[in-house]
N, C-alpha and C positions, 0 to 999 in steps of 0.2 A: 470550416466549422460544420460539425455533424449535428443535424437537427432531427428530432423525433416529433412527428406531428400525430398526436393522438386524438381520437374521437370515436363516437358511437358509429362505426362504419356501416351499420345495418340500416341506418336511417338516412333517407335521401337528402334531407335538409342538412344533416351533419356532414355528409360527403360534399355537398355543394359549398358549405361554409369552409371546410378544409381546403377545397380546391381554390377558393378565393385567397386564403391566406398563403397557400403554397405558391400560387401564381404570382402574388405580389412579392414575395421574398425572392423567388427565382428570377423574376424580372429585375429586381434591384441588385442582387448579388451574383447572379449567374453561377459561374463555376467556383466561386469562393465559398459556396455552401453545398453540402450533401444532405438533401432533405429526404427523410424516409417517412412515407405515408403508408401505414399498414394496409390501408384499403387498396393500394396498388400492388401489393404482394399477392398475386393471383395464385401462387403455389399454395397458399394457406387460406385464401379468402374468396376464391371463386367457388361458391358452394354448388353451382351447377356442374362443375367440371370433375368433382370427385370428393373424396373424403380426406379431411386433415384432423388428426387427433388433437386433443387438448394439449398434449405434450409437444406436438409438432408446432402448434400456434404459439405456445408459451416460449419455446426455445427460439424460434425464428424472430419473434418480437424482442425477446430478452436480449439476444445477441446483438441487435441493432441499438436497443436502448442503452445497454451498459457501455457502448462506445460513444454515446451521444454526449454533446456539449450543452444541450438545451432540450427541454421538453415543452412542447406547446400542448396544452390540454383544453379542448373544446368541451366544456362540461355541461351544456344545456340539458342533456338527458341523464346526467349523473351516472354514467356507464361504470359498471363494477370493474370491468377489465381495465378501463382507463384509471380508475381509482387505484387499482393494484400497481399499474405502471408508475403512477405518481409516487406511491410509497417506495418503490424501488429507486426512483430518481432521486427522491429526498435522501434516502440512506446513502447513496453514492455521491451526494454533493452536486447533482446535476440541477441547474436552475429550472424553475417551473414557472411558466407564464400561463394563467388560466383565463378563459373567456366564458361568461355567463350572459346571455342576451335576453333573458326572460323579462318581459315588460313590467312584472311585478316588482322589479328592483328599482323602479322609478317612483316618485311621489313621496319619498321619505322625509321631505321638507314640508309636508302638508299637515298642518295642525288638525284639520278636520278628521283626517284619517286616524291620527294618534289618539284623539279624544274618543272616537268610536271603539278603538282597540281597547282602550282602558276600561270602557263600559262592558265590552263583550269580546274576549280574546278570540272567539270563534269567527268574528268578523274581520280578522286579520287580513289586510289586503296585500301584505308583503309575503314573499316566499321565504321559506327556511332553506338555508344551505348549511350542510354539515361543516361545523367550524374546524374540525380536525383537517378536513380537505382544504378549506380556504386558507387555514393557517399556514399551509405549504408555500403560499405566496407572500408571506409577511416576514418570515425568518429562515435562515438556513439551519442545518442540522446542528450546528454549534450554538444555536440561539442568537446569532447576530442578525439584528433587524435590517431589512433593506431600507434604502432611502425612501423609496416609494413602494407601495404594495404592487405585486406583479399580477394583479387581477383586474379584468376589464369588463365593461358592459356593452361595448360595441366592437365589432371586428375591426373597424378602422382605427380605433384607439389601440387595440391589440397590435395591429400591424405596425403602426408608428412606434410603439414601445419596443417591439421586436427589432425593428430596423436600427433604432438607436442602440440597443443592446448589442446587436451583432456588429455594428460599426465599431463600437467601443472595445470589442473582444476578438476582432479578427487578427 
């Protein structure tokens, strides 16, 4: 199975998070998966080594993405490049699994927060996530709803869901 692991590769925390996901999947599935992490493609992403044009980067990543069976999207920074990759994956029918770990996603069961938001929307304790982007983890391009949304709040939950999906699709 070919997997594309997308993230904001310019942020250390995102690279570390991607490494955690990559290591867990490679440990579990070894040679059964071919995981592409664009951050590891030094031909286009070693900024100290030289210049890569936008076209170079687009084509290198697109050529890997279009052959992928799965896209993992680490979305904490809402990276525009990754959002573009998600659109490509959706149009090509490639399943998308998203991860958002922002702590503002918690507490949605707290009535005290909801009461205050109703009084003053600018006291909103919750984060806004673009629904077009999150929608990519609820339905496929033919509007078929998934049994469970493919969007997660912890990397551990994401990893477990990915393991299950990969096992069922190898």
